[in-house]
N, C-alpha and C positions, 0 to 999 in steps of 0.2 A: 504494500500500500504506500503510495506517495502522498506526502503531506505538504501543502502550501500554507505558509504561516504569514499573516499580515500583522505587524505590530505597529500600533498607533500610540501617540502620546509620549510619555516621559521615558527616561532611561530606566526607571524602576520597572516599567512594563517590559522593556527589553530583557532585563534579567529574568523576569517571570517567564517570558516566551522561551528563553534558552533552557530553562528548567523543564517546561512542559515538553519541549521537543526531545530532550534527553529521555524523559519517561516514555514518550511514544517510540523512540528508537529502541528502547529496551523491549518493546512488544512488537517489533517488526515494522515500525514506521520508518519511512525513508524520506528525508526532507528534500524538496525540490524548490528552487527559486522561481521556476517557471510555472505560473498558475495554470497555464494551458495543459500541463502534464499532471496536475494534482488530482488525485482521487478524492481527497478531503481538503477543504479550505477552512482554516481556522482564523478568525479575526479577533485579535486581542484589542478590545475597544478602549477608548478614553472618554471620560465624561466630565472633564474638568471645566470646560467652557463650551458655549454654544457652537463655536466653530469646530471644536474637536468632536462634539457629538455628531455634527453634520458629516464630518469626514468619516466617522465610524459608520454611519448609516449608508453613505455612498459606497464604502467598501463592501458592506454586507449586500447591498443591492447588486453590485457588480458580481459578487460571488454567486448570488442567486441567479443572475442571467447565465452564468457559466453552467450552473446546474441545469437550468432549463434547456440549454443547448446540448446537454449531454456530455460536456467536457469534464465535469466532476460529478461525484455521486452524493456527497454529503457536505453540508455547510454548518459550521459551528461558530457561534458568537460567544465570546467570553470577556471577562474583565470588568472594568469600573463602570462603564455605561450600563452594562447588563445588570450589575449589582443594584443600580438605582432604578432601572426602568424595565425589569424583566417581563412583567405581565403585559405592559403596553407594547413592548417590542414583539412579544409572542403573538399578540393579537394582530399586529400590523404587518408582520413579516413571516407568513406561513412557509416561505421557501427555506427558512432556517430550521434545521433538524434538531438542534440542541442549543439551549442557552444556559450558560453557567456564569454566575457572578464571581467576583474576586474571592469570596469566602467559600466557594464551592469547587474549587479547582482540583481537590483531591478526588472528585468524581469523574474527571475527564477520561482516564483510561478505563475504569469500570464501565462507564456509559458506552464508550466506543466498542468495548468488548461485547457488551450485552446486545448492541445493535448489529453485531457482525462486521463492523468496520475494521476492527483489528482481528488478526488471526491468533486465537489462543494457543495454537500449536506451533506457531512460527518460532524458529530459533532466535535466541537473543542476538541482536546485532551490536557489535562492539562500538562504542562511541567514546569521545575523549574524556568523559567524566560526568560530573553531576550536571553540567550545563553544556548544551550542544550549540556551538557557535556557527552562525550562518551569515555573518556580515562580510564586509570587504576589508576590514582592518583587524586582523587577529591579534595584533600587538596592543590594541586599545580595548580594554574591558571595563566593565562596571561591577562594583561590589555593593549590593544593597545590604546595609547593616541593620536595618530595622523595618518594621511594617507599621502602617497606621500613623495616627497623629493625635496628640492630646490638646493641641491648640484649638481655640474656638473662633478662628477668624470668621467674620460675618459673611465674607464673600466666597468662602471655600467649602466645597462639599466633600473633600477628601475623607474626613472622619466618617461621613455617612457611607462612603464606598469602601474604605479600607479598615475602618474600625479604630479602636484605641491603639496607642503606641505600644509596640512590643519589640524589644531589642533581641537580636539573635545572640546566642552564646559566643563569647570571644573565641574560644577554641575552635568552634565550628567555622567561624569566619576566617580564621587563620588557615585552616585546612582548605577551605574553598579558594582562598587567595593562592595557596600553593598549587592547587589544581590548575588555576588560571595561568600561573607561571609555567607549569608543565605544558600547557597548551600554547605557549608563546607570548604571553602577556608581557609587555614592556611598560605599559602605563595602566594604572588602576585608578579609576574614578570612584570615590566613595560617595554613595547616594543614599538619601533618606528624605523623609518629609522635613526633618530638622536633625542634622547630624549632632547638634549639641545635646540632644536628649538621649543620645546613645548611652545605655547602661543604667539610667536612672531608675528604671522599673525593675531591674534585676537585683539591685542592691547587693552586689558581690564585690563592690569596690572598683569595678572596671567601667570607666567612662571613656569618652572619646580620646583623650591623651593616652590612656593605657592601651586602647585598641591600636592606635597609631604606632606606639612603641613596639607592640607585639608584632605588627605587620613588618616593621623595619627589622626586627630581630629574626622573624620567622621566614622571611622571603628575601630574595635578591632583586625584586622588581625595582627598577631604577627611578620610576616616576610614580608618585602618589599624589593625587589631586583631590581637594575637598570641594564638593558641590552641595550647595544649599544648607547654609548654617545661619541661624538667626543672630542678629547683632548681640543680644544678651548672652549668647553662648560663647562669645569670644573672651575666654578667660586668660589670666596671666599664664597659667600652666600650659594652655594650648599655644599661646604666642611664644613662650620660651622654647617649646618643642619645635615649632615651625622655624624659629630663628636658628636653632642649633642643628637641625637635621636637613642636609641638602637634598635628600630624596623626597622630602615634603615640599612640593612646589610652592613658590611664592605667588599663590593664587587662591582666591576665595570667592565663592558665589554666595552673596549675602543679601537676601531680599529685604527691602525696606518698605515697599508698597506705596508709601507717601511721605510727604515732608511737613504736612500740617498736623498739629497735635489734635485738633478737633476731628479731622478725618480719621486719623489713626485710632482715636478713641471709638468712633462709630464703627470702624473696621474691627474693633476688638483685638487690636494688635498689642503685643506685650511691651513694645518700645515707644518712646517719644523722640522727637527730633534731637533733643539734647543727648540722649543715650546714643543715637546713631552717630552723631558728631564725635562723641567721646570714643566710641569703639573704633571708628575709622582712624582717628588720630593715633590711638594707642597701637593699632595694627601697623600703621605706616612707620611709627617710631621704632617698633620692635623688629619688623620684617622689611628691611629696605627693598625698594623696587617691587613690592607686592602689587599684583594686579587684582582689583576688586570689581566683580560684576554684581549688578543688582537688578531687581525687578520692581516696576512701578505700575500702578493702576490709576487711570484717569477716569473721571466721571462717576465716582462712587456717589450714592445718594447724599444730597446735601452739599456736595463740593461746590464752593463758590469760586469766583474768579480770584479772590484773595487767597483761598486755599491752594488753588493751582499755582499761583505765583510763589507761594511759600515752598511748594515742591520744587519749582524751577530754581528758586534761590538756594535751596539746599543742594541741588545737583551742581549748581555753579560753584558753590563753596567747597563741597566735598570732592568733586571732580573724579567720579568713578571712571574706570577704564571703559566699561561697557554697561549699557542699560537695556534691558528688555522691557518694553512698555506695551500696555494693552488697554483697551477701553473696557469699562465695567459692563458685565451682563449679569442679571440676577439668576441665581441657581436655586432651583426648587429644594425646599427643606432647610435652607440656610437662614440665619437670622437676618441677613441682608435682604433677602427676598421679601421680608415683611415691611421693609422701608419703601417709601415711594421712590420709584426710579425717575427722579425729577430733573435730571440733567439731560436735555435733548440730545439725540444722537449727533446732529450737526455740530453741537458744541463739543461733545466728546471727541469727535474726529478732528476738529480744529485744534483742540488741546493736545491730542496725540501727535499731530503733525508738528506743532510748535515745540513740544518736548523732544521729539525725534531730531528736529533740526538743531536744537540747543545741544543735545548730547553728541550729535555728529561732530560739531566743532570741538567739544571737550575731548572726545576720543581722538580726534586728529592731533590736538595739542599734546595729549598724554602719550600718543604713539611717536610723535616726531621727536620727543626728548630722548628716544632710544637710538636714534640714528647715530652711526659710528660707534656704537657700544657693543661689547661682546655679550653673548648670551648662549644658553644651551638650547638645542632644538631636537625634534624628533622627526624622522622621515616617515611619511605615511604611504606615499605611492610615487611612481614615476609617470609623468605625463606621457600618454601614448603618442602625442603629436610632436611636442617639443623635446621630449626626452629629459626634461629637467626634473629634479627632485622637488616634491611638494610635501610640505608637512606643517609643523607648528613650532612656535617657541614655548617656553614655560608659561608665557602670559596668555596663551590661547588654548581654550578647552576645545575638545573635539566637537565639530558640527555647529558650534554657536558663536565662535569668536574669530572667524576668518581663517586665512591660511598664510603660510610663508612659502615663497618661491625661492629655492636655494640654487645658487651658482656653485657647482661642484658635484662630485659623484659620491653617492652613498646608497646603500640598499634600504628598502622599507624595513622599519623597525629599528634602524640605527639611531643611536644618540650621538649628536654632533655638537662640536663647539663651532660657533659662527659669529659673524659680526653683521649687525643690521646696516644695510646700505640705503634703504629707502622705504617709504610707506606708499602703498598703491591701493586704489579703489577704496579709500577711506579706512578699511578695516584689515588690510593685508600688509604683510612685510615682504621686503626683498632682502635676502641675506646671502653672504658668501661663506661657504664652509671652510673653516680653518683646519679642522681635523676631525676624523671620525673617532669620537671618544669611546663609543661602546657599540659594537656591531652585534646583531642578533646571532646567537649560536645554535639556533634550532631548539628542539625540545630537550629539556633537562632530563637526566635519568630519574626514574621513579624513586630511587633510593634517596634522593635529595630530601624528600619530605619524611624520611624515616619509616615509611610504611608503603606497602604496595599500592599502586594506583586504584585497583578495584576496591581495596579495603577502605581507603580514604574516601572514595566516591560513595561507598555504601554508608559510611559513618555520617557524611554530610547529608545524604538523601534521607536517612532515618531521622536526623535532627530536624530538618526543615519540614518533614512530613508530619511532625507532631502538631 
């Protein structure tokens, strides 16, 4: 049986899809990137904002058309949007054979076995471990350290889709990272709804700094990047570790959402503008040349022109390297949906455009200061037409922060020392490779983790299956 898997939404969904595919491979499933060749198409949906929901529905409808044409036999929809809207989707989309929400994914294999989609007598197919990678950059992987969220932000439905915050055991995460290293990972991006909450629910003394220290001790992965950490979670202990450990990249994805205290209060955010300023200043004082990415929402209920100007003033003062900005849309079941959506859409769009233009100038200024400076980079691929190496610097996260075009030769997965020559297309660098600092050496022997690969995979699978 060939399985086509469509993953939508965040990097946490990507991790989930890799785990589901590994389970299917254990039962005879064979992944295919060509949907025309798939017997089963599984869509891992996103329900975060209206645009993401529409993208998920479009993907389901496309899979349904393929089923009607006879090119596939079974369509399955899973994930966050299904968790929220399962009954409505089942009523409106009869072409879908199976709906499973985020909390029901342990039923995926049993359901497909019961429906005869998977062959119960098929031999186990060897796969690389607890997660089956299907992307284009095997050296760039994501490690989800927790599930769910305890924050009660008024605009966000994540707790309704993913439940309360639950941290995964530190030992299990280290074993998973070791497996990713065996599969060729050179860069690990740590993801969660809020990395700063890691370990607080387990009460075993292991918080984010302890996890990072264990990853440094237990793996040789050269790049470790932190994605999505609330400002209040930037503690002195974390900053000291980032300043001391070169494998912890000088990069942080730190969502602020707004710059007006009145709007932040209505959003039910834990920080205020003063805290944001203090955390950014402390971060830049302790970790020189750190790149900070953030996220902002414009048009939240009650946002006045003065509120919006306060947000722009904060961005001008703090000068983040990158900002992802969105217009507000109410999400069913959230406290924000109870508020009157009183900012007209033309006003939301105008404010988004103004913020984007402001940040484009700030990003250009922040990037231009790096010209003629040395930095470390990673090679992601070789351009098919020009033959040049394309990758990123330590200040650029995969898929969201632009690229770097390198002059010089190096293989994908290589860590290089380079010098920035120019900034191109607002968000890209041009760099010259000085030397290949660390080239990929292929898969490490299983003995490196101290246990055989199947045993490690089984241990991690058992842990996450609970």
